[in-house]
C-alpha positions in Angstrom: 1.6 -1.6 -30.3 2.8 -4.6 -31.1 2.5 -6.0 -27.9 3.9 -9.6 -28.5 6.8 -8.5 -30.5 7.5 -6.2 -27.1 7.3 -9.2 -24.5 9.3 -11.1 -27.1 11.9 -8.5 -26.9 11.8 -8.5 -22.9 11.5 -12.0 -22.1 14.2 -13.3 -24.5 16.8 -10.4 -23.5 16.6 -9.9 -19.5 18.6 -12.2 -16.9 16.3 -14.6 -14.3 19.9 -15.2 -12.8 20.4 -11.5 -12.8 17.1 -10.7 -10.8 17.8 -14.0 -8.2 21.2 -13.0 -7.6 20.3 -9.0 -6.7 17.1 -10.8 -4.6 19.8 -12.6 -2.9 22.1 -9.8 -1.5 18.9 -7.6 -1.1 17.5 -10.1 1.0 20.8 -11.3 2.7 21.3 -7.4 3.7 17.9 -6.3 4.7 16.4 -9.4 6.4 18.3 -8.0 9.8 16.9 -5.0 9.6 19.9 -2.9 10.8 19.9 0.8 9.4 23.9 -0.2 8.3 22.4 -3.1 6.3 19.9 -1.1 4.7 22.6 1.4 3.4 24.5 -1.5 2.1 21.5 -2.2 0.2 21.1 1.6 -1.0 25.1 1.3 -2.4 23.9 -1.7 -4.2 21.7 -0.4 -5.9 23.8 2.6 -7.0 26.1 0.7 -8.0 23.6 -1.6 -10.5 22.4 1.9 -12.0 26.1 3.1 -12.7 26.7 -0.1 -14.2 23.6 0.2 -16.6 24.9 3.7 -17.3 21.5 5.3 -15.7 21.9 8.4 -13.7 21.1 8.2 -9.9 20.8 10.0 -6.8 20.8 9.0 -3.8 18.5 10.9 -0.6 19.7 10.3 3.1 16.7 11.1 5.2 17.9 11.8 8.6 16.7 8.9 10.7 17.0 10.9 14.3 14.2 10.5 15.9 12.7 14.1 15.5 13.1 14.9 11.8 9.4 14.6 9.8 7.6 14.8 6.8 3.9 16.2 7.0 3.1 14.4 10.3 5.4 11.8 9.7 8.5 11.6 12.4 11.1 10.0 11.4 12.8 7.2 13.8 16.0 6.8 15.1 18.6 4.0 13.2 19.0 0.7 14.8 21.6 -1.5 14.4 21.7 -5.0 16.2 25.1 -6.9 16.0 23.4 -10.4 18.3 20.6 -11.6 20.3 20.1 -14.6 22.5 16.6 -15.3 24.3 16.4 -18.1 26.8 14.0 -19.1 29.5 16.6 -19.7 33.0 13.8 -21.8 35.0 12.0 -23.7 35.6 14.2 -25.3 33.2 16.8 -23.9 30.9 15.5 -23.3 26.9 17.0 -21.6 24.1 14.1 -19.4 22.6 16.0 -17.8 19.9 19.1 -16.9 18.7 19.4 -13.8 16.0 22.4 -15.8 14.4 20.0 -18.1 13.6 16.4 -16.5 13.5 17.5 -12.8 12.3 13.3 -11.5 12.7 13.5 -12.7 16.5 14.9 -9.5 17.8 12.4 -6.4 17.0 13.5 -3.3 15.7 14.6 -0.8 18.0 14.9 -3.2 21.2 17.7 -1.3 22.9 20.9 -3.0 24.6 20.5 -5.1 27.6 24.1 -4.8 29.0 26.9 -7.8 28.3 25.2 -9.6 31.2 21.9 -9.4 30.0 18.2 -8.9 31.7 17.2 -11.5 33.6 13.0 -11.0 35.0 9.9 -13.4 35.8 7.3 -13.7 32.7 3.7 -12.6 32.9 1.4 -13.9 30.9 -1.1 -11.7 29.0 -4.2 -12.9 27.6 -6.3 -9.6 27.0 -4.3 -6.7 26.5 -7.1 -4.3 27.6 -6.5 -5.5 31.2 -2.7 -4.7 30.8 -3.4 -1.3 32.1 -4.9 -2.4 35.5 -1.7 -5.2 35.7 1.8 -4.9 37.8 4.2 -5.5 34.8 7.6 -3.4 36.6 10.4 -5.7 36.2 8.8 -7.9 34.2 8.7 -9.6 30.7 5.0 -9.6 29.3 4.0 -13.1 26.9 1.2 -12.2 24.8 0.5 -13.8 21.4 -0.9 -10.9 20.3 0.6 -8.0 18.3 3.5 -6.4 20.2 2.5 -3.0 18.8 -1.2 -3.5 21.3 0.5 -3.6 24.2 3.7 -1.8 23.3 2.2 1.6 24.9 1.3 -0.2 27.7 4.4 -2.5 28.4 6.5 1.2 28.4 4.1 2.6 30.9 4.3 -0.4 33.4 8.0 0.0 33.1 8.1 -4.0 31.9 11.1 -5.4 31.0 10.6 -6.1 27.6 7.5 -8.0 25.7 7.6 -11.5 23.9 5.0 -11.6 21.4 3.9 -15.3 19.6 1.5 -13.9 17.1 1.6 -14.8 13.3 0.1 -13.0 10.4 -1.1 -16.0 8.8 -1.7 -19.8 10.3 1.5 -21.5 10.8 2.5 -21.9 14.1 6.6 -22.6 13.0 7.4 -19.3 11.6 7.9 -16.1 13.1 6.9 -12.7 12.3 8.9 -9.3 11.8 8.0 -6.6 14.7 8.6 -4.1 12.0 7.5 -1.5 14.6 8.1 0.0 17.9 6.8 3.3 19.0 3.8 4.6 21.2 2.6 6.3 18.4 -0.3 4.3 16.9 0.5 4.6 13.2 4.2 5.1 13.8 7.2 3.4 12.9 10.3 3.3 15.0 11.4 4.6 18.1 11.7 8.4 18.5 14.3 10.8 20.1 13.2 10.8 24.0 11.1 7.6 23.9 11.2 5.1 25.9 12.6 2.1 23.8 10.9 -1.4 24.5 12.6 -4.7 24.1 10.5 -6.4 21.7 11.1 -10.5 21.2 9.7 -12.2 18.5 9.2 -16.3 19.3 6.8 -19.0 17.5 3.2 -19.4 18.3 4.3 -22.8 19.6 6.6 -21.2 21.6 4.3 -18.8 23.0 2.0 -21.8 24.0 4.4 -23.6 25.6 5.7 -20.8 27.9 1.7 -20.2 28.9 1.1 -23.7 29.7 4.3 -23.7 31.6 3.8 -20.5 33.4 0.5 -22.2 35.0 1.3 -22.8 38.8 5.1 -21.9 38.5 7.3 -18.6 37.7 9.3 -18.7 34.8 12.5 -16.4 33.8 13.3 -15.5 30.9 17.0 -13.9 30.3 17.5 -11.7 26.6 21.2 -10.8 25.7 21.3 -8.3 23.3 23.9 -6.2 21.9 22.2 -3.2 19.3 22.7 0.3 19.4 19.9 3.5 19.0 21.2 6.4 17.5 21.2 9.3 15.3 21.4 8.5 11.5 20.1 8.0 7.5 17.7 6.2 6.0 18.4 6.6 2.3 16.3 6.5 -1.0 16.9 6.4 -4.6 15.5 7.6 -7.7 17.4 7.0 -11.3 15.9 8.1 -14.9 15.6 7.1 -17.9 15.4 10.2 -20.4 12.9 10.6 -22.4 12.3 12.5 -25.9 11.9 15.6 -25.4 11.2 14.2 -21.7 8.8 17.0 -20.9 6.7 14.6 -18.6 8.0 11.3 -16.8 6.5 8.0 -15.8 7.0 6.5 -12.2 7.3 2.9 -10.8 8.0 2.7 -7.2 9.0 0.1 -4.8 9.6 -0.4 -1.7 13.6 -0.4 -0.8 13.9 -2.4 2.4 11.9 -4.8 4.2 12.8 -8.7 5.7 11.8 -10.8 2.9 12.8 -12.6 -0.1 9.3 -11.4 -1.9 8.8 -8.6 0.3 10.3 -6.5 -1.3 13.8 -8.2 -2.1 12.2 -9.0 -5.8 9.9 -6.4 -6.2 12.8 -4.1 -6.2 15.4 -6.8 -7.9 12.6 -7.1 -10.9 12.6 -3.5 -11.3 16.5 -3.7 -11.2 16.8 -5.9 -14.2 13.9 -3.9 -15.6 16.1 -0.6 -16.0 19.1 -2.5 -17.7 16.5 -4.1 -20.0 15.0 -0.8 -21.3 18.1 1.0 -20.8 20.1 -1.2 -23.4 17.4 -1.6 -25.6 17.3 2.4 -25.9 20.9 2.6 -26.3 21.4 0.0 -28.7 18.1 1.4 -31.1 16.6 -1.5 -30.5 13.2 0.3 -29.3 12.9 4.1 -30.1 13.8 6.1 -27.3 10.4 7.0 -25.5 9.0 10.3 -25.5 8.5 10.6 -21.5 11.5 10.0 -19.1 10.8 6.6 -17.5 12.0 7.3 -12.8 12.9 4.9 -10.5 11.7 5.1 -7.2 13.4 2.8 -4.5 12.2 4.0 -1.5 11.6 3.0 2.7 7.8 2.5 2.2 5.5 4.7 3.1 8.0 7.3 4.8 10.1 7.8 1.9 7.7 7.9 -1.2 6.8 10.8 1.7 9.4 12.8 1.5 10.5 12.4 -2.3 6.6 14.1 -2.4 8.0 16.6 -0.8 11.5 17.4 -1.9 10.7 15.6 -5.2 7.7 18.0 -6.6 9.6 19.1 -9.3 9.1 15.6 -10.8 6.3 14.8 -9.6 4.9 17.7 -11.3 5.5 16.2 -15.0 4.7 13.0 -14.0 1.5 11.5 -15.9 1.4 8.3 -14.2 2.9 5.8 -11.6 3.0 1.9 -11.3 3.2 1.1 -7.3 5.1 -2.8 -7.6 5.1 -4.1 -4.7 4.2 -8.1 -4.8 5.6 -11.8 -4.2 7.0 -13.9 -6.5 5.5 -17.1 -5.6 4.9 -20.5 -8.0 2.6 -19.4 -11.1 1.2 -22.8 -11.3 -0.2 -21.8 -7.6 -3.3 -20.1 -7.2 -2.2 -18.1 -4.6 0.4 -17.0 -6.7 -2.3 -14.8 -8.9 -1.9 -11.3 -9.8 -3.9 -8.0 -8.6 -4.5 -5.4 -9.8 -5.7 -2.2 -7.6 -6.7 0.7 -9.5 -6.4 4.6 -9.2 -8.9 5.8 -6.8 -12.5 6.6 -8.2 -12.0 10.1 -8.1 -8.3 9.8 -10.0 -9.4 7.6 -12.8 -6.7 7.7 -15.0 -6.0 5.3 -18.1 -3.0 3.8 -16.3 -5.7 2.0 -15.3 -6.7 0.3 -18.4 -3.0 0.3 -19.4 -1.3 -2.0 -16.9 -4.4 -4.1 -16.6 -4.0 -5.2 -20.0 -0.8 -5.6 -21.1 -0.3 -7.4 -18.1 -3.2 -9.8 -18.4 -2.3 -10.2 -22.5 1.3 -10.9 -21.0 0.0 -13.3 -19.2 -2.1 -15.5 -21.4 0.4 -15.9 -23.9 3.4 -16.4 -21.4 2.0 -17.7 -18.7 -1.6 -18.2 -19.2 -2.0 -20.9 -15.9 -1.6 -17.5 -13.6 -4.8 -15.7 -13.3 -5.0 -12.1 -12.4 -8.1 -10.4 -10.9 -9.0 -6.7 -10.3 -9.5 -5.5 -6.7 -10.8 -2.2 -5.3 -8.1 0.4 -4.5 -6.1 -0.3 -1.7 -3.8 2.0 1.3 -1.7 -1.3 1.6 0.8 -0.2 -0.5 3.2 2.9 -1.9 -0.3 4.3 -3.4 0.0 7.5 -1.6 0.7 9.8 -5.0 -3.3 9.6 -5.8 -4.0 12.2 -3.5 -4.6 15.4 -5.3 -2.8 17.3 -3.5 0.5 15.4 -5.5 -1.8 14.3 -8.3 -0.1 11.5 -9.9 -2.3 8.7 -10.7 -0.8 5.3 -9.3 -2.0 1.9 -10.0 -0.8 -1.0 -7.9 0.0 -4.6 -9.5 0.4 -7.4 -7.0 1.8 -10.8 -7.1 1.2 -13.8 -4.6 3.2 -15.7 -2.8 2.4 -20.0 -2.5 1.8 -19.9 0.7 0.9 -16.1 2.8 4.6 -15.6 4.0 4.8 -11.6 4.0 6.5 -10.5 7.0 7.2 -13.0 8.4 10.6 -16.0 8.5 9.0 -18.3 5.9 9.5 -15.4 3.1 13.2 -16.4 2.2 14.6 -17.2 -1.0 13.0 -20.5 -2.3 9.8 -18.6 -1.8 10.5 -16.9 -5.1 10.1 -18.2 -8.3 12.7 -18.0 -10.7 9.0 -18.0 -13.7 8.4 -15.1 -12.0 11.2 -12.9 -11.7 10.5 -13.1 -15.7 7.0 -12.4 -15.6 7.8 -9.2 -13.0 10.6 -7.9 -15.2 8.9 -8.6 -18.5 5.4 -7.1 -17.0 6.7 -4.2 -15.8 9.0 -3.3 -18.8 6.6 -3.3 -21.0 4.6 -1.2 -18.8 6.7 1.3 -18.5 7.6 1.4 -21.8 4.0 2.0 -23.6 3.4 4.6 -20.9 6.4 6.8 -22.0 6.1 5.9 -25.5 2.3 6.7 -25.7 1.2 8.7 -28.1 -1.4 10.2 -30.9 -1.5 7.0 -32.5 -2.2 4.3 -29.6 -5.3 6.4 -28.3 -7.8 4.3 -29.8 -5.8 1.4 -28.5 -5.8 3.2 -24.6 -9.2 4.6 -24.4 -11.1 0.7 -26.1 -9.0 -0.6 -22.9 -9.9 2.2 -20.8 -13.6 1.5 -21.9 -13.2 -2.1 -21.4 -11.8 -1.3 -17.7 -15.0 0.7 -17.2 -17.4 -1.7 -18.1 -16.6 -4.2 -15.5 -16.9 -1.6 -12.6 -19.9 -0.8 -14.2 -20.9 -4.7 -13.8 -20.2 -5.0 -10.1 -22.2 -1.9 -9.8 -24.9 -2.9 -11.3 -24.5 -6.0 -9.6 -24.2 -4.8 -6.5 -27.6 -3.1 -6.4 -29.6 -5.8 -7.9 -28.3 -7.5 -4.7 -29.7 -5.1 -2.8 -33.2 -4.8 -4.5 -33.4 -8.4 -4.1 -33.1 -8.1 -0.8 -36.0 -5.0 -0.2 -38.0 -4.9 2.7 -40.7 -2.2 2.5 -41.5 0.6 0.2 -39.2 2.5 1.9 -35.9 0.3 1.4 -36.7 0.4 -2.4 -37.0 4.3 -2.7 -34.2 4.4 -0.5 -31.6 2.3 -3.0 -33.6 3.9 -6.0 -32.0 7.8 -4.2 -28.6 6.0 -4.1 -28.8 4.3 -7.5 -30.1 7.9 -9.2 -26.9 9.7 -7.5 -24.5 6.6 -8.1 -24.4 6.0 -11.4 -24.2 9.4 -13.0 -21.5 9.9 -10.7 -20.0 7.1 -11.5 -20.6 7.7 -15.5 -18.0 10.7 -14.6 -15.8 10.1 -12.4 -15.0 6.6 -15.4 -14.8 9.5 -18.1 -12.4 11.2 -16.6 -9.6 7.6 -17.7 -10.7 8.8 -21.0 -9.9 12.3 -21.1 -6.6 11.5 -19.4 -6.3 11.1 -23.0 -5.8 14.6 -23.8 -2.2 14.3 -21.8 -0.6 12.4 -24.0 -0.1 15.2 -26.8 -0.5 18.5 -27.4 -3.9 19.2 -28.6 -5.2 16.2 -28.7 -8.8 16.6 -29.1 -8.4 18.3 -32.4 -6.0 15.0 -33.7 -8.2 12.3 -36.0 -7.4 9.9 -33.3 -9.7 11.6 -30.8 -12.9 10.7 -32.6 -12.7 6.7 -31.2 -12.3 8.5 -27.6 -15.2 10.5 -28.1 -17.1 8.0 -29.1 -16.4 5.5 -26.3 -17.4 8.8 -24.2 -20.6 8.8 -25.4 -21.0 4.7 -24.8 -20.0 5.4 -21.5 -22.5 8.1 -20.8 -25.0 5.0 -22.6 -23.6 2.5 -20.0 -24.5 4.4 -17.1 -28.4 5.3 -18.5 -28.6 1.7 -18.9 -27.6 0.8 -15.8 -29.7 3.2 -14.4 -32.8 2.1 -16.3 -32.1 -1.7 -15.4 -31.6 -1.2 -11.7 -34.9 0.8 -11.6 -37.0 -2.2 -13.6 -36.1 -4.4 -10.7 -37.1 -2.4 -7.9 -40.5 -1.8 -9.7 -40.1 -5.1 -10.3 -39.6 -6.0 -6.7 -42.6 -3.0 -5.8 -44.8 -5.3 -7.9 -43.7 -8.0 -6.0 -45.0 -6.5 -2.4 -48.3 -5.2 -4.2 -47.0 -1.7 -5.3 -47.2 0.5 -8.5 -45.0 1.4 -10.5 -46.1 4.8 -9.7 -44.9 4.6 -6.3 -41.1 3.9 -7.1 -40.1 6.9 -6.6 -37.0 8.2 -5.0 -36.6 9.7 -1.6 -37.4 13.6 -0.8 -34.8 15.9 0.1 -32.7 13.9 3.3 -30.7 16.0 6.4 -27.2 16.0 4.9 -24.2 17.5 6.2 -23.8 20.3 4.4 -20.2 21.9 5.7 -17.3 22.2 3.5 -13.8 21.2 4.7 -10.4 22.0 3.4 -7.2 20.5 4.2 -5.0 23.0 5.5 -1.0 22.7 3.8 1.6 20.8 5.2 0.2 17.5 5.1 0.4 15.2 2.0 -0.3 11.6 1.1 -1.6 10.2 4.2 -2.2 11.0 8.2 -0.2 9.5 10.6 -1.0 11.7 13.7 2.3 11.1 14.9 2.8 15.0 16.4 -0.5 14.9 18.3 -0.8 13.7 21.5 -2.6 10.0 22.6 -4.8 11.3 24.8 -6.0 13.8 22.0 -7.2 11.2 20.0 -10.2 11.2 20.4 -14.0 9.8 18.8 -13.7 8.3 16.0 -10.3 7.4 16.3 -8.8 4.6 17.8 -5.7 4.0 16.1 -3.7 5.5 13.2 -5.4 6.4 10.0 -2.6 6.5 8.0 -4.3 3.4 6.6 -7.9 3.9 7.0 -9.7 4.0 3.5 -12.7 5.1 4.0 -10.7 8.0 6.2 -7.6 8.9 3.9 -9.9 9.4 1.2 -12.5 11.5 2.6 -9.4 13.6 3.3 -8.0 13.9 0.4 -11.4 14.9 -1.4 -11.4 17.6 1.4 -10.8 20.7 -1.7 -13.3 23.3 0.3 -15.7 23.3 -2.7 -17.3 19.1 -2.0 -19.8 19.0 1.0 -19.1 16.2 3.6 -21.8 14.4 1.9 -20.5 14.8 -1.5 -17.2 13.5 -0.1 -19.2 10.2 1.4 -21.1 9.7 -1.8 -17.2 9.6 -3.5 -16.0 7.5 -1.0 -18.6 4.8 -1.1 -17.4 4.7 -4.8 -14.2 3.1 -3.5 -14.8 1.9 -0.2 -18.5 0.3 -0.7 -19.8 -0.7 3.1 -17.7 1.4 5.6 -18.8 2.1 9.2 -16.6 4.8 9.3 -18.2 8.0 10.4 -17.0 10.4 8.0 -18.6 14.0 9.7 -17.5 12.6 13.0 -13.8 12.0 11.4 -13.9 15.9 9.7 -14.9 17.4 13.3 -11.9 15.7 14.4 -9.2 16.6 11.9 -10.7 20.3 11.9 -9.7 20.4 16.1 -6.8 19.0 15.0 -5.7 21.7 12.5 -6.2 19.1 9.6 -8.8 21.1 8.1 -11.1 24.1 8.3 -14.2 24.1 7.5 -15.7 27.2 6.1 -17.3 30.6 7.7 -20.6 29.7 9.9 -19.6 25.7 9.6 -18.2 23.3 12.2 
């Protein structure tokens, strides 16, 4: 495992110009958010794979507003040719033209007709009051998110919504309204759903309109040439065969997105990584890896969930996956650091240590000014293959941008840094090649990398409990902390050990190989680490108790507490995440206020519902990845049981 030589092979052979050129092409198509352009972008990806000599397949998903995968309903296809929005009175002002600001027209905004639509503007400061306001035939102005008022706007028969919200602190950019449906966690307008015009304006424009509306009538006119119809939405997967290729490694990147960073540069970097790998392997510069390397370019969430349903033959062979959803900003800026979000604690795998060390070592050698950090598991990217029902441990590598520009008009090609394109391409190619090539000889390195990775996890856990111990207020508090620690560290040790044990999948009879001795030794060290961590916490709690005048013998765990012993089991059919698309909104009862699709505690808990674990055991596992959450997991499972997503054992519920 000669990492410096591998980095050098890729860095000296890759073309940053090719990455930037592909990023430019993809951005020029995708920033319009038209389904026709999405298909053009997919066709370009296919052409690239064909030029590289890489086998690929394009799968057309039905964008018909009614088809679904799991409980996710696909939207209608949408295309918008041109649009203009203007103030008619009290003075004529052009607010935006789509040809100048493509993001100004929210996706799935319906056509207005040649004459356009003109109506009065009503200011809504509090979306909660919208249900009681008369908005029929009026434009709604909000400085909040469009999706927060969309349902009430449709119900109240408003003409449309102007939103001046932004996800960052800029006052002069425009947001991307990439969701337009009454479904809280849905994506786009469905068949037979009332379409709503969505206009994205700058925050400064929203403030000006609000001021203008004070004491006088403001009239807005919009002319929109668009179409909602049944269509298709493609995703693409391609592969570089391994030898023997009985296993695969996977890399995932969003295919569509309005920005040059999010998501054109990720796709462009992976295209170049694919070209590099194919070229070096075909020319015997690099030995053909043992495992097939598969590339998945898909619409975020919807495409990956569709692949999980239709691509089971590939996923069943997949050893691990990397999600590359990232920006490519100036590496000299702190915001442009790299972040690794590892797999879930319950799905620990050696891919975490592999990605962490390959990327960190790469930066130390080639881009030392760039910082890399590790953050907890997150559902904000396509990491849903971590669901045990899919079973592919997936780590997410993310790079920042100089200024937060995701899903705004500021995410242009000038925000992409050439050096970051080089880094993303070389690091991704290195991760994929080593994951696909690793064998028995690599087990000691991978074992140590993952042991070191787990050490940092233990350090964070110990600090958490030490901080709590320092703030303990009374004996009851101390006993509660000790009880949690006595449950936490054995569980953490068991799960972190899985990362080392996953090395068994590298070769047949791995445990019989001489190299396994190093894995065995580190497993023992992990157990010692867990014991030492717990002993340290107990000692600190005893010291805290002494400060209160308590004896060490007083510091004991709580007696058995009342716990939820129900054992939920998932109902087959829904995998990856829960959208609740088929469930009428009036049936969204406590504790559900909005879609759970990216609610970390809820989705983690659902993933763990195997019919064997109690809800109390599930909660303890969830705490490992979502410490300090406030969601009520027992109430969540009660809701899921009523909605048909889980079942309880006989006599439970």
